[in-house]
C-alpha positions, 0 to 999 in steps of 0.5 A: 978683700976677704980675710978668713981668719984674723986670729990664731987658733988651735984645732981639737977634734976638727973644731977651730978654737979661737978662745980656749979660755971661755968659761963653759958655765957662765952665769947666763948659760950653762953648757950642761944645758946643751946636753938637755937641748940635744936630747929634746931638739928632735922630739919637742914641738917647739924645736921642730916648729922653730926649725921649720919656721927658720927653714921656710924663711931661709928659702925666701931670703937666702940663696942656697949657695951662700956662705953662711954661719950660724952664731950661737948655734948651740948643738948645731941642730938648726944648721943641720936642718938647713944643711939637709935642705940644701944649704951645704956651705954652712958653718957654726960658731958657738962659745961652748965647745960642748955644743960644737961637739954635737954639731960636728957629730951632725956632719957640720964641717966647719965648727968654730969656737969663739966669742962674738965680742972678739970675732976672728972673721972679717968679710967672710960670710954672705949671711950671718944668722943668730937665733935666740942669741942676742939677748944673752950678749951683754954688749949687743951693739958691739956684737952687731957691729962684729956681725956686720964686720963678718959679712961680705958687703954688709948686712943680710 
């Protein structure tokens, strides 16, 4: 049984907001860092190599017709690259509204602001991906349980 959304949300500039009271500048990650990230992602070798590595692995393991969400997407740059390479059914989830505004500007249709420890989704996605995210979550076991809950038919 599919249940897209388990919680109410409001929509601002096409972004679905589930947890509007999230601190944009918490101790582990400052949302202003996303502005710096946005400026560097298309220039710095590390970000370019990282995107290519992720794309190559997606091509091996993830069908292009899969319904995908990238959690902790930052500016959405990785998802943008995947979308440009045929993964058109991709969404992004991020705590920071600032990052989601960049993702929207990249043309990513479905942008969700939420906290993974209180996910609004159940049985919704074929694939859930996170890159450099889990180390920022204090309760990583709970986060992974919620990722599993978001998937159709278990972990991929």
